[in-house]
N, CA, C and O atoms as a GROMACS GRO file, in nm:
protein
  588
    1MET      N    1  -0.951  -1.978  -0.681
    1MET     CA    2  -0.924  -1.940  -0.544
    1MET      C    3  -1.034  -1.843  -0.499
    1MET      O    4  -1.074  -1.753  -0.573
    2THR      N    5  -1.080  -1.864  -0.379
    2THR     CA    6  -1.184  -1.777  -0.325
    2THR      C    7  -1.119  -1.653  -0.261
    2THR      O    8  -1.001  -1.656  -0.226
    3PRO      N    9  -1.197  -1.546  -0.246
    3PRO     CA   10  -1.143  -1.428  -0.176
    3PRO      C   11  -1.097  -1.459  -0.034
    3PRO      O   12  -0.999  -1.401   0.013
    4ASP      N   13  -1.167  -1.550   0.036
    4ASP     CA   14  -1.125  -1.586   0.172
    4ASP      C   15  -0.987  -1.652   0.170
    4ASP      O   16  -0.905  -1.626   0.258
    5GLU      N   17  -0.961  -1.737   0.071
    5GLU     CA   18  -0.829  -1.800   0.059
    5GLU      C   19  -0.724  -1.696   0.019
    5GLU      O   20  -0.613  -1.695   0.073
    6ALA      N   21  -0.759  -1.609  -0.075
    6ALA     CA   22  -0.666  -1.506  -0.122
    6ALA      C   23  -0.631  -1.407  -0.012
    6ALA      O   24  -0.523  -1.348  -0.014
    7ALA      N   25  -0.720  -1.388   0.083
    7ALA     CA   26  -0.695  -1.293   0.192
    7ALA      C   27  -0.571  -1.331   0.272
    7ALA      O   28  -0.511  -1.245   0.336
    8ASN      N   29  -0.531  -1.458   0.269
    8ASN     CA   30  -0.414  -1.504   0.345
    8ASN      C   31  -0.286  -1.509   0.263
    8ASN      O   32  -0.179  -1.538   0.318
    9VAL      N   33  -0.295  -1.482   0.134
    9VAL     CA   34  -0.178  -1.486   0.047
    9VAL      C   35  -0.091  -1.363   0.073
    9VAL      O   36  -0.140  -1.251   0.078
   10ILE      N   37   0.038  -1.386   0.090
   10ILE     CA   38   0.134  -1.278   0.110
   10ILE      C   39   0.180  -1.232  -0.028
   10ILE      O   40   0.227  -1.312  -0.108
   11THR      N   41   0.167  -1.103  -0.054
   11THR     CA   42   0.204  -1.050  -0.185
   11THR      C   43   0.241  -0.903  -0.172
   11THR      O   44   0.257  -0.851  -0.061
   12SER      N   45   0.256  -0.838  -0.286
   12SER     CA   46   0.282  -0.694  -0.290
   12SER      C   47   0.156  -0.623  -0.336
   12SER      O   48   0.090  -0.666  -0.430
   13TYR      N   49   0.126  -0.514  -0.270
   13TYR     CA   50   0.012  -0.429  -0.306
   13TYR      C   51   0.064  -0.291  -0.341
   13TYR      O   52   0.162  -0.242  -0.284
   14TYR      N   53  -0.004  -0.229  -0.437
   14TYR     CA   54   0.036  -0.097  -0.485
   14TYR      C   55  -0.083  -0.002  -0.476
   14TYR      O   56  -0.195  -0.037  -0.516
   15PHE      N   57  -0.059   0.118  -0.425
   15PHE     CA   58  -0.162   0.220  -0.411
   15PHE      C   59  -0.110   0.348  -0.476
   15PHE      O   60   0.005   0.386  -0.457
   16ALA      N   61  -0.196   0.412  -0.553
   16ALA     CA   62  -0.152   0.530  -0.628
   16ALA      C   63  -0.263   0.634  -0.633
   16ALA      O   64  -0.381   0.604  -0.616
   17PRO      N   65  -0.221   0.759  -0.656
   17PRO     CA   66  -0.323   0.862  -0.677
   17PRO      C   67  -0.388   0.845  -0.814
   17PRO      O   68  -0.333   0.776  -0.901
   18MET      N   69  -0.503   0.906  -0.832
   18MET     CA   70  -0.568   0.904  -0.962
   18MET      C   71  -0.474   0.967  -1.065
   18MET      O   72  -0.391   1.051  -1.031
   19LYS      N   73  -0.489   0.925  -1.190
   19LYS     CA   74  -0.402   0.977  -1.296
   19LYS      C   75  -0.410   1.130  -1.300
   19LYS      O   76  -0.518   1.188  -1.298
   20GLY      N   77  -0.294   1.191  -1.305
   20GLY     CA   78  -0.286   1.336  -1.311
   20GLY      C   79  -0.287   1.403  -1.175
   20GLY      O   80  -0.267   1.524  -1.166
   21GLU      N   81  -0.309   1.326  -1.067
   21GLU     CA   82  -0.309   1.383  -0.933
   21GLU      C   83  -0.180   1.346  -0.862
   21GLU      O   84  -0.105   1.259  -0.906
   22ARG      N   85  -0.156   1.415  -0.752
   22ARG     CA   86  -0.036   1.389  -0.671
   22ARG      C   87  -0.075   1.405  -0.525
   22ARG      O   88  -0.139   1.503  -0.488
   23TRP      N   89  -0.038   1.309  -0.443
   23TRP     CA   90  -0.066   1.319  -0.301
   23TRP      C   91   0.024   1.426  -0.241
   23TRP      O   92   0.137   1.445  -0.285
   24GLN      N   93  -0.027   1.496  -0.142
   24GLN     CA   94   0.045   1.606  -0.080
   24GLN      C   95   0.125   1.564   0.043
   24GLN      O   96   0.169   1.650   0.119
   25VAL      N   97   0.145   1.436   0.064
   25VAL     CA   98   0.224   1.385   0.176
   25VAL      C   99   0.370   1.379   0.133
   25VAL      O  100   0.404   1.306   0.039
   26THR      N  101   0.455   1.454   0.200
   26THR     CA  102   0.597   1.451   0.165
   26THR      C  103   0.661   1.323   0.216
   26THR      O  104   0.612   1.262   0.312
   27PRO      N  105   0.771   1.281   0.155
   27PRO     CA  106   0.842   1.163   0.208
   27PRO      C  107   0.885   1.182   0.353
   27PRO      O  108   0.884   1.087   0.431
   28GLU      N  109   0.924   1.304   0.390
   28GLU     CA  110   0.965   1.330   0.528
   28GLU      C  111   0.847   1.312   0.624
   28GLU      O  112   0.862   1.252   0.731
   29ARG      N  113   0.731   1.364   0.586
   29ARG     CA  114   0.611   1.350   0.672
   29ARG      C  115   0.572   1.203   0.684
   29ARG      O  116   0.537   1.157   0.793
   30PHE      N  117   0.577   1.130   0.572
   30PHE     CA  118   0.546   0.988   0.575
   30PHE      C  119   0.639   0.915   0.672
   30PHE      O  120   0.593   0.838   0.756
   31ALA      N  121   0.770   0.940   0.661
   31ALA     CA  122   0.868   0.872   0.747
   31ALA      C  123   0.844   0.903   0.894
   31ALA      O  124   0.844   0.813   0.978
   32GLN      N  125   0.822   1.029   0.925
   32GLN     CA  126   0.798   1.069   1.063
   32GLN      C  127   0.671   1.004   1.118
   32GLN      O  128   0.670   0.955   1.231
   33ALA      N  129   0.563   1.004   1.039
   33ALA     CA  130   0.437   0.946   1.084
   33ALA      C  131   0.450   0.794   1.100
   33ALA      O  132   0.395   0.738   1.196
   34ALA      N  133   0.521   0.726   1.010
   34ALA     CA  134   0.538   0.581   1.020
   34ALA      C  135   0.619   0.543   1.143
   34ALA      O  136   0.586   0.447   1.212
   35GLU      N  137   0.724   0.618   1.170
   35GLU     CA  138   0.806   0.590   1.288
   35GLU      C  139   0.729   0.618   1.417
   35GLU      O  140   0.751   0.552   1.518
   36SER      N  141   0.638   0.717   1.414
   36SER     CA  142   0.555   0.745   1.531
   36SER      C  143   0.452   0.635   1.553
   36SER      O  144   0.425   0.595   1.666
   37ARG      N  145   0.394   0.587   1.444
   37ARG     CA  146   0.289   0.485   1.453
   37ARG      C  147   0.345   0.349   1.491
   37ARG      O  148   0.287   0.278   1.573
   38TRP      N  149   0.459   0.311   1.431
   38TRP     CA  150   0.522   0.181   1.457
   38TRP      C  151   0.664   0.206   1.506
   38TRP      O  152   0.753   0.233   1.426
   39PRO      N  153   0.686   0.199   1.636
   39PRO     CA  154   0.818   0.230   1.692
   39PRO      C  155   0.932   0.145   1.635
   39PRO      O  156   1.047   0.188   1.636
   40ASP      N  157   0.903   0.024   1.586
   40ASP     CA  158   1.009  -0.059   1.530
   40ASP      C  159   1.027  -0.037   1.379
   40ASP      O  160   1.100  -0.111   1.314
   41CYS      N  161   0.961   0.063   1.324
   41CYS     CA  162   0.970   0.093   1.181
   41CYS      C  163   1.098   0.172   1.154
   41CYS      O  164   1.126   0.273   1.218
   42SER      N  165   1.175   0.123   1.058
   42SER     CA  166   1.293   0.198   1.016
   42SER      C  167   1.263   0.258   0.879
   42SER      O  168   1.203   0.193   0.794
   43THR      N  169   1.306   0.382   0.859
   43THR     CA  170   1.281   0.450   0.732
   43THR      C  171   1.412   0.504   0.678
   43THR      O  172   1.507   0.529   0.751
   44ARG      N  173   1.413   0.521   0.547
   44ARG     CA  174   1.528   0.581   0.481
   44ARG      C  175   1.479   0.671   0.369
   44ARG      O  176   1.408   0.625   0.280
   45LEU      N  177   1.515   0.797   0.374
   45LEU     CA  178   1.477   0.890   0.269
   45LEU      C  179   1.571   0.876   0.151
   45LEU      O  180   1.693   0.866   0.169
   46ILE      N  181   1.516   0.875   0.030
   46ILE     CA  182   1.593   0.869  -0.093
   46ILE      C  183   1.579   1.004  -0.161
   46ILE      O  184   1.468   1.048  -0.192
   47GLU      N  185   1.693   1.070  -0.183
   47GLU     CA  186   1.692   1.205  -0.239
   47GLU      C  187   1.731   1.206  -0.386
   47GLU      O  188   1.798   1.115  -0.434
   48ASP      N  189   1.686   1.311  -0.456
   48ASP     CA  190   1.729   1.330  -0.594
   48ASP      C  191   1.862   1.403  -0.594
   48ASP      O  192   1.920   1.428  -0.488
   49ASP      N  193   1.913   1.438  -0.711
   49ASP     CA  194   2.044   1.502  -0.722
   49ASP      C  195   2.051   1.637  -0.650
   49ASP      O  196   2.159   1.680  -0.610
   50SER      N  197   1.937   1.702  -0.634
   50SER     CA  198   1.936   1.833  -0.567
   50SER      C  199   1.927   1.820  -0.415
   50SER      O  200   1.930   1.922  -0.345
   51GLY      N  201   1.916   1.698  -0.364
   51GLY     CA  202   1.906   1.677  -0.220
   51GLY      C  203   1.764   1.681  -0.167
   51GLY      O  204   1.745   1.683  -0.045
   52THR      N  205   1.666   1.681  -0.255
   52THR     CA  206   1.525   1.682  -0.214
   52THR      C  207   1.475   1.538  -0.202
   52THR      O  208   1.491   1.459  -0.295
   53ALA      N  209   1.414   1.506  -0.089
   53ALA     CA  210   1.362   1.370  -0.069
   53ALA      C  211   1.248   1.343  -0.166
   53ALA      O  212   1.153   1.421  -0.175
   54GLN      N  213   1.258   1.233  -0.239
   54GLN     CA  214   1.156   1.193  -0.335
   54GLN      C  215   1.082   1.066  -0.293
   54GLN      O  216   0.968   1.044  -0.332
   55ARG      N  217   1.150   0.983  -0.211
   55ARG     CA  218   1.094   0.854  -0.169
   55ARG      C  219   1.134   0.824  -0.026
   55ARG      O  220   1.233   0.876   0.026
   56THR      N  221   1.053   0.739   0.037
   56THR     CA  222   1.086   0.685   0.169
   56THR      C  223   1.074   0.534   0.160
   56THR      O  224   0.969   0.482   0.124
   57ARG      N  225   1.181   0.465   0.193
   57ARG     CA  226   1.175   0.320   0.206
   57ARG      C  227   1.156   0.289   0.353
   57ARG      O  228   1.213   0.356   0.439
   58PHE      N  229   1.076   0.186   0.382
   58PHE     CA  230   1.051   0.152   0.521
   58PHE      C  231   1.048   0.001   0.539
   58PHE      O  232   1.020  -0.073   0.445
   59ALA      N  233   1.076  -0.042   0.662
   59ALA     CA  234   1.073  -0.184   0.697
   59ALA      C  235   1.041  -0.196   0.844
   59ALA      O  236   1.077  -0.110   0.925
   60MET      N  237   0.972  -0.305   0.879
   60MET     CA  238   0.939  -0.330   1.020
   60MET      C  239   0.917  -0.479   1.040
   60MET      O  240   0.887  -0.552   0.946
   61THR      N  241   0.933  -0.523   1.165
   61THR     CA  242   0.906  -0.661   1.203
   61THR      C  243   0.802  -0.658   1.314
   61THR      O  244   0.818  -0.586   1.413
   62PHE      N  245   0.697  -0.736   1.297
   62PHE     CA  246   0.590  -0.740   1.397
   62PHE      C  247   0.621  -0.844   1.503
   62PHE      O  248   0.713  -0.925   1.488
   63GLU      N  249   0.543  -0.842   1.613
   63GLU     CA  250   0.565  -0.933   1.726
   63GLU      C  251   0.566  -1.080   1.684
   63GLU      O  252   0.638  -1.160   1.743
   64ASN      N  253   0.487  -1.116   1.583
   64ASN     CA  254   0.481  -1.255   1.539
   64ASN      C  255   0.597  -1.291   1.445
   64ASN      O  256   0.603  -1.402   1.393
   65GLY      N  257   0.690  -1.196   1.424
   65GLY     CA  258   0.805  -1.221   1.339
   65GLY      C  259   0.784  -1.185   1.194
   65GLY      O  260   0.878  -1.194   1.114
   66ALA      N  261   0.664  -1.146   1.157
   66ALA     CA  262   0.634  -1.111   1.018
   66ALA      C  263   0.710  -0.983   0.979
   66ALA      O  264   0.704  -0.883   1.050
   67GLU      N  265   0.778  -0.989   0.867
   67GLU     CA  266   0.851  -0.873   0.818
   67GLU      C  267   0.771  -0.806   0.708
   67GLU      O  268   0.717  -0.871   0.619
   68ARG      N  269   0.764  -0.675   0.716
   68ARG     CA  270   0.691  -0.595   0.618
   68ARG      C  271   0.782  -0.484   0.570
   68ARG      O  272   0.860  -0.429   0.647
   69SER      N  273   0.770  -0.450   0.442
   69SER     CA  274   0.850  -0.341   0.389
   69SER      C  275   0.771  -0.273   0.278
   69SER      O  276   0.665  -0.319   0.237
   70GLY      N  277   0.826  -0.163   0.233
   70GLY     CA  278   0.760  -0.092   0.125
   70GLY      C  279   0.830   0.037   0.094
   70GLY      O  280   0.940   0.066   0.142
   71GLU      N  281   0.762   0.115   0.011
   71GLU     CA  282   0.818   0.242  -0.031
   71GLU      C  283   0.705   0.340  -0.058
   71GLU      O  284   0.602   0.304  -0.115
   72TYR      N  285   0.727   0.464  -0.017
   72TYR     CA  286   0.635   0.572  -0.050
   72TYR      C  287   0.709   0.669  -0.140
   72TYR      O  288   0.822   0.709  -0.111
   73SER      N  289   0.645   0.705  -0.250
   73SER     CA  290   0.706   0.795  -0.346
   73SER      C  291   0.610   0.908  -0.379
   73SER      O  292   0.491   0.885  -0.401
   74LEU      N  293   0.662   1.029  -0.384
   74LEU     CA  294   0.580   1.143  -0.421
   74LEU      C  295   0.515   1.122  -0.557
   74LEU      O  296   0.399   1.159  -0.578
   75GLY      N  297   0.588   1.064  -0.650
   75GLY     CA  298   0.539   1.050  -0.786
   75GLY      C  299   0.450   0.931  -0.813
   75GLY      O  300   0.354   0.942  -0.889
   76SER      N  301   0.479   0.817  -0.750
   76SER     CA  302   0.405   0.696  -0.787
   76SER      C  303   0.316   0.638  -0.678
   76SER      O  304   0.233   0.552  -0.709
   77GLY      N  305   0.329   0.680  -0.555
   77GLY     CA  306   0.239   0.631  -0.451
   77GLY      C  307   0.307   0.541  -0.350
   77GLY      O  308   0.423   0.562  -0.314
   78LEU      N  309   0.233   0.441  -0.306
   78LEU     CA  310   0.274   0.355  -0.195
   78LEU      C  311   0.279   0.210  -0.242
   78LEU      O  312   0.183   0.160  -0.300
   79SER      N  313   0.391   0.143  -0.215
   79SER     CA  314   0.401   0.000  -0.244
   79SER      C  315   0.428  -0.072  -0.114
   79SER      O  316   0.508  -0.027  -0.032
   80LEU      N  317   0.359  -0.185  -0.095
   80LEU     CA  318   0.372  -0.266   0.027
   80LEU      C  319   0.416  -0.406  -0.014
   80LEU      O  320   0.350  -0.471  -0.095
   81ARG      N  321   0.527  -0.454   0.040
   81ARG     CA  322   0.578  -0.587   0.007
   81ARG      C  323   0.568  -0.678   0.128
   81ARG      O  324   0.605  -0.640   0.239
   82GLY      N  325   0.516  -0.799   0.106
   82GLY     CA  326   0.506  -0.898   0.213
   82GLY      C  327   0.380  -0.886   0.296
   82GLY      O  328   0.384  -0.914   0.416
   83TYR      N  329   0.271  -0.844   0.237
   83TYR     CA  330   0.146  -0.819   0.309
   83TYR      C  331   0.034  -0.912   0.265
   83TYR      O  332   0.023  -0.946   0.147
   84ALA      N  333  -0.047  -0.954   0.361
   84ALA     CA  334  -0.175  -1.018   0.332
   84ALA      C  335  -0.277  -0.905   0.317
   84ALA      O  336  -0.248  -0.790   0.351
   85ALA      N  337  -0.394  -0.937   0.266
   85ALA     CA  338  -0.494  -0.834   0.235
   85ALA      C  339  -0.532  -0.749   0.356
   85ALA      O  340  -0.538  -0.626   0.346
   86LEU      N  341  -0.557  -0.812   0.471
   86LEU     CA  342  -0.597  -0.734   0.588
   86LEU      C  343  -0.482  -0.648   0.638
   86LEU      O  344  -0.504  -0.533   0.679
   87ASP      N  345  -0.360  -0.701   0.636
   87ASP     CA  346  -0.243  -0.623   0.676
   87ASP      C  347  -0.229  -0.499   0.586
   87ASP      O  348  -0.206  -0.388   0.634
   88ALA      N  349  -0.242  -0.520   0.456
   88ALA     CA  350  -0.231  -0.409   0.360
   88ALA      C  351  -0.343  -0.308   0.383
   88ALA      O  352  -0.319  -0.187   0.379
   89ALA      N  353  -0.464  -0.356   0.407
   89ALA     CA  354  -0.577  -0.266   0.432
   89ALA      C  355  -0.554  -0.185   0.560
   89ALA      O  356  -0.585  -0.066   0.564
   90GLU      N  357  -0.499  -0.248   0.662
   90GLU     CA  358  -0.471  -0.176   0.787
   90GLU      C  359  -0.364  -0.069   0.764
   90GLU      O  360  -0.376   0.043   0.815
   91PHE      N  361  -0.261  -0.103   0.689
   91PHE     CA  362  -0.155  -0.005   0.665
   91PHE      C  363  -0.208   0.110   0.581
   91PHE      O  364  -0.186   0.227   0.614
   92VAL      N  365  -0.277   0.080   0.474
   92VAL     CA  366  -0.326   0.188   0.387
   92VAL      C  367  -0.434   0.268   0.458
   92VAL      O  368  -0.448   0.388   0.432
   93SER      N  369  -0.510   0.206   0.546
   93SER     CA  370  -0.610   0.279   0.624
   93SER      C  371  -0.540   0.384   0.712
   93SER      O  372  -0.588   0.497   0.724
   94TRP      N  373  -0.428   0.346   0.772
   94TRP     CA  374  -0.348   0.443   0.848
   94TRP      C  375  -0.300   0.555   0.756
   94TRP      O  376  -0.311   0.672   0.791
   95PHE      N  377  -0.246   0.520   0.641
   95PHE     CA  378  -0.194   0.619   0.546
   95PHE      C  379  -0.303   0.716   0.501
   95PHE      O  380  -0.278   0.836   0.486
   96LEU      N  381  -0.423   0.665   0.480
   96LEU     CA  382  -0.534   0.749   0.431
   96LEU      C  383  -0.568   0.862   0.528
   96LEU      O  384  -0.625   0.963   0.487
   97THR      N  385  -0.533   0.846   0.655
   97THR     CA  386  -0.561   0.954   0.750
   97THR      C  387  -0.480   1.079   0.718
   97THR      O  388  -0.511   1.188   0.767
   98MET      N  389  -0.376   1.065   0.636
   98MET     CA  390  -0.295   1.181   0.596
   98MET      C  391  -0.348   1.247   0.469
   98MET      O  392  -0.299   1.354   0.431
   99LEU      N  393  -0.446   1.186   0.404
   99LEU     CA  394  -0.501   1.240   0.280
   99LEU      C  395  -0.638   1.303   0.306
   99LEU      O  396  -0.707   1.266   0.401
  100ASP      N  397  -0.675   1.396   0.222
  100ASP     CA  398  -0.810   1.452   0.230
  100ASP      C  399  -0.911   1.340   0.207
  100ASP      O  400  -0.887   1.251   0.126
  101PRO      N  401  -1.025   1.344   0.277
  101PRO     CA  402  -1.124   1.236   0.266
  101PRO      C  403  -1.180   1.214   0.125
  101PRO      O  404  -1.222   1.103   0.092
  102GLU      N  405  -1.180   1.317   0.043
  102GLU     CA  406  -1.238   1.301  -0.090
  102GLU      C  407  -1.139   1.251  -0.196
  102GLU      O  408  -1.176   1.230  -0.311
  103VAL      N  409  -1.013   1.233  -0.158
  103VAL     CA  410  -0.912   1.186  -0.251
  103VAL      C  411  -0.934   1.038  -0.283
  103VAL      O  412  -0.942   0.955  -0.192
  104SER      N  413  -0.943   1.006  -0.412
  104SER     CA  414  -0.957   0.866  -0.454
  104SER      C  415  -0.820   0.801  -0.459
  104SER      O  416  -0.720   0.864  -0.492
  105VAL      N  417  -0.817   0.672  -0.424
  105VAL     CA  418  -0.693   0.595  -0.422
  105VAL      C  419  -0.712   0.472  -0.511
  105VAL      O  420  -0.811   0.401  -0.500
  106LEU      N  421  -0.616   0.450  -0.598
  106LEU     CA  422  -0.618   0.332  -0.685
  106LEU      C  423  -0.532   0.223  -0.624
  106LEU      O  424  -0.439   0.250  -0.547
  107PHE      N  425  -0.564   0.096  -0.659
  107PHE     CA  426  -0.482  -0.015  -0.608
  107PHE      C  427  -0.466  -0.124  -0.712
  107PHE      O  428  -0.542  -0.133  -0.808
  108ASN      N  429  -0.364  -0.206  -0.690
  108ASN     CA  430  -0.341  -0.325  -0.770
  108ASN      C  431  -0.251  -0.416  -0.687
  108ASN      O  432  -0.208  -0.378  -0.578
  109ASN      N  433  -0.223  -0.536  -0.739
  109ASN     CA  434  -0.134  -0.629  -0.670
  109ASN      C  435  -0.038  -0.692  -0.769
  109ASN      O  436  -0.059  -0.685  -0.890
  110LEU      N  437   0.067  -0.751  -0.718
  110LEU     CA  438   0.173  -0.807  -0.802
  110LEU      C  439   0.121  -0.914  -0.898
  110LEU      O  440   0.156  -0.913  -1.016
  111GLU      N  441   0.037  -1.005  -0.849
  111GLU     CA  442  -0.012  -1.114  -0.934
  111GLU      C  443  -0.094  -1.061  -1.052
  111GLU      O  444  -0.080  -1.110  -1.164
  112ALA      N  445  -0.177  -0.963  -1.027
  112ALA     CA  446  -0.258  -0.906  -1.135
  112ALA      C  447  -0.169  -0.839  -1.239
  112ALA      O  448  -0.190  -0.854  -1.360
  113ILE      N  449  -0.070  -0.765  -1.194
  113ILE     CA  450   0.020  -0.697  -1.286
  113ILE      C  451   0.099  -0.799  -1.367
  113ILE      O  452   0.117  -0.781  -1.488
  114GLU      N  453   0.146  -0.907  -1.303
  114GLU     CA  454   0.221  -1.010  -1.375
  114GLU      C  455   0.135  -1.079  -1.481
  114GLU      O  456   0.188  -1.131  -1.579
  115ARG      N  457   0.005  -1.079  -1.462
  115ARG     CA  458  -0.087  -1.139  -1.560
  115ARG      C  459  -0.137  -1.037  -1.662
  115ARG      O  460  -0.224  -1.068  -1.743
  116GLY      N  461  -0.083  -0.917  -1.658
  116GLY     CA  462  -0.116  -0.816  -1.758
  116GLY      C  463  -0.229  -0.722  -1.720
  116GLY      O  464  -0.276  -0.645  -1.804
  117ASP      N  465  -0.274  -0.727  -1.596
  117ASP     CA  466  -0.380  -0.635  -1.551
  117ASP      C  467  -0.313  -0.507  -1.501
  117ASP      O  468  -0.275  -0.496  -1.385
  118TYR      N  469  -0.299  -0.413  -1.592
  118TYR     CA  470  -0.236  -0.286  -1.556
  118TYR      C  471  -0.339  -0.181  -1.517
  118TYR      O  472  -0.304  -0.067  -1.486
  119ASP      N  473  -0.466  -0.218  -1.520
  119ASP     CA  474  -0.571  -0.126  -1.480
  119ASP      C  475  -0.573  -0.116  -1.328
  119ASP      O  476  -0.577  -0.217  -1.257
  120ASP      N  477  -0.569   0.005  -1.281
  120ASP     CA  478  -0.580   0.024  -1.137
  120ASP      C  479  -0.728   0.026  -1.099
  120ASP      O  480  -0.813   0.063  -1.180
  121HIS      N  481  -0.756  -0.014  -0.978
  121HIS     CA  482  -0.893  -0.026  -0.929
  121HIS      C  483  -0.911   0.070  -0.812
  121HIS      O  484  -0.818   0.091  -0.734
  122VAL      N  485  -1.029   0.128  -0.799
  122VAL     CA  486  -1.053   0.228  -0.696
  122VAL      C  487  -1.076   0.159  -0.562
  122VAL      O  488  -1.160   0.070  -0.550
  123LEU      N  489  -1.002   0.202  -0.462
  123LEU     CA  490  -1.014   0.148  -0.327
  123LEU      C  491  -1.139   0.205  -0.261
  123LEU      O  492  -1.158   0.326  -0.259
  124PRO      N  493  -1.226   0.119  -0.206
  124PRO     CA  494  -1.350   0.168  -0.143
  124PRO      C  495  -1.321   0.224  -0.003
  124PRO      O  496  -1.364   0.166   0.097
  125ARG      N  497  -1.250   0.334   0.003
  125ARG     CA  498  -1.199   0.385   0.130
  125ARG      C  499  -1.306   0.441   0.223
  125ARG      O  500  -1.289   0.436   0.344
  126ALA      N  501  -1.414   0.493   0.170
  126ALA     CA  502  -1.516   0.554   0.255
  126ALA      C  503  -1.594   0.451   0.335
  126ALA      O  504  -1.667   0.487   0.428
  127MET      N  505  -1.581   0.325   0.300
  127MET     CA  506  -1.662   0.221   0.363
  127MET      C  507  -1.594   0.154   0.482
  127MET      O  508  -1.657   0.074   0.551
  128GLY      N  509  -1.467   0.184   0.509
  128GLY     CA  510  -1.400   0.127   0.625
  128GLY      C  511  -1.299   0.020   0.591
  128GLY      O  512  -1.278  -0.015   0.475
  129LEU      N  513  -1.236  -0.033   0.695
  129LEU     CA  514  -1.127  -0.129   0.683
  129LEU      C  515  -1.171  -0.261   0.619
  129LEU      O  516  -1.105  -0.309   0.527
  130ARG      N  517  -1.279  -0.320   0.666
  130ARG     CA  518  -1.321  -0.451   0.616
  130ARG      C  519  -1.351  -0.449   0.466
  130ARG      O  520  -1.305  -0.538   0.395
  131PRO      N  521  -1.428  -0.351   0.414
  131PRO     CA  522  -1.450  -0.347   0.269
  131PRO      C  523  -1.322  -0.326   0.189
  131PRO      O  524  -1.309  -0.377   0.077
  132MET      N  525  -1.226  -0.251   0.246
  132MET     CA  526  -1.098  -0.234   0.177
  132MET      C  527  -1.026  -0.369   0.168
  132MET      O  528  -0.976  -0.406   0.061
  133ALA      N  529  -1.021  -0.442   0.279
  133ALA     CA  530  -0.955  -0.573   0.279
  133ALA      C  531  -1.026  -0.669   0.184
  133ALA      O  532  -0.960  -0.745   0.113
  134GLU      N  533  -1.158  -0.667   0.182
  134GLU     CA  534  -1.233  -0.753   0.091
  134GLU      C  535  -1.205  -0.718  -0.055
  134GLU      O  536  -1.193  -0.808  -0.138
  135ALA      N  537  -1.195  -0.589  -0.086
  135ALA     CA  538  -1.165  -0.548  -0.223
  135ALA      C  539  -1.026  -0.598  -0.264
  135ALA      O  540  -1.009  -0.647  -0.376
  136LEU      N  541  -0.929  -0.586  -0.175
  136LEU     CA  542  -0.794  -0.633  -0.205
  136LEU      C  543  -0.792  -0.784  -0.226
  136LEU      O  544  -0.732  -0.834  -0.321
  137ALA      N  545  -0.859  -0.858  -0.137
  137ALA     CA  546  -0.861  -1.005  -0.146
  137ALA      C  547  -0.937  -1.052  -0.269
  137ALA      O  548  -0.894  -1.146  -0.336
  138THR      N  549  -1.048  -0.988  -0.302
  138THR     CA  550  -1.128  -1.028  -0.419
  138THR      C  551  -1.047  -1.005  -0.546
  138THR      O  552  -1.046  -1.091  -0.635
  139HIS      N  553  -0.981  -0.891  -0.555
  139HIS     CA  554  -0.901  -0.863  -0.675
  139HIS      C  555  -0.785  -0.962  -0.687
  139HIS      O  556  -0.754  -1.008  -0.797
  140LEU      N  557  -0.722  -0.996  -0.576
  140LEU     CA  558  -0.614  -1.094  -0.577
  140LEU      C  559  -0.666  -1.232  -0.617
  140LEU      O  560  -0.601  -1.301  -0.696
  141ALA      N  561  -0.782  -1.272  -0.566
  141ALA     CA  562  -0.841  -1.402  -0.602
  141ALA      C  563  -0.866  -1.408  -0.751
  141ALA      O  564  -0.840  -1.511  -0.813
  142GLU      N  565  -0.916  -1.301  -0.810
  142GLU     CA  566  -0.940  -1.297  -0.954
  142GLU      C  567  -0.810  -1.307  -1.031
  142GLU      O  568  -0.806  -1.372  -1.136
  143ALA      N  569  -0.703  -1.245  -0.982
  143ALA     CA  570  -0.574  -1.249  -1.050
  143ALA      C  571  -0.511  -1.387  -1.043
  143ALA      O  572  -0.450  -1.433  -1.140
  144ILE      N  573  -0.524  -1.452  -0.929
  144ILE     CA  574  -0.463  -1.584  -0.912
  144ILE      C  575  -0.544  -1.690  -0.984
  144ILE      O  576  -0.487  -1.785  -1.040
  145GLY      N  577  -0.676  -1.675  -0.985
  145GLY     CA  578  -0.762  -1.771  -1.055
  145GLY      C  579  -0.762  -1.906  -0.988
  145GLY      O  580  -0.768  -1.915  -0.866
  146ASP      N  581  -0.755  -2.011  -1.067
  146ASP     CA  582  -0.764  -2.148  -1.017
  146ASP      C  583  -0.628  -2.216  -1.006
  146ASP      O  584  -0.617  -2.337  -1.026
  147GLU      N  585  -0.525  -2.139  -0.976
  147GLU     CA  586  -0.390  -2.201  -0.965
  147GLU      C  587  -0.387  -2.309  -0.862
  147GLU      O  588  -0.282  -2.371  -0.840
   0.00000   0.00000   0.00000
């Protein structure tokens, strides 16, 4: 499969901080920013036993009927379900505006993980939206192979 073909595949993408690091975006801030950015976005905070929000689950439906969902977690990062590469790049590009510019972000996709690729790959965030989408699509194409 070519990266151009993989760019249209709907899958799950995962974004995480570098090992040993933690993003400083709280689940509450993420939920508020997502609802401000996408008025049809619904969010739900998931709290631990002490009542502290640890995760935000979110879902939205776009004008074309496409449904997107995911979860942001203080500990593990951002997961996006039901996204094509460009959609995922657009969403994570929005999210990156909440992080310091020098923070590195790792990524992977469901197909790669199912094939045993547990190595996270560095997102080329400084280069803009198109290179991010290309990196996501290329990695997905490699994971899918010649299916």
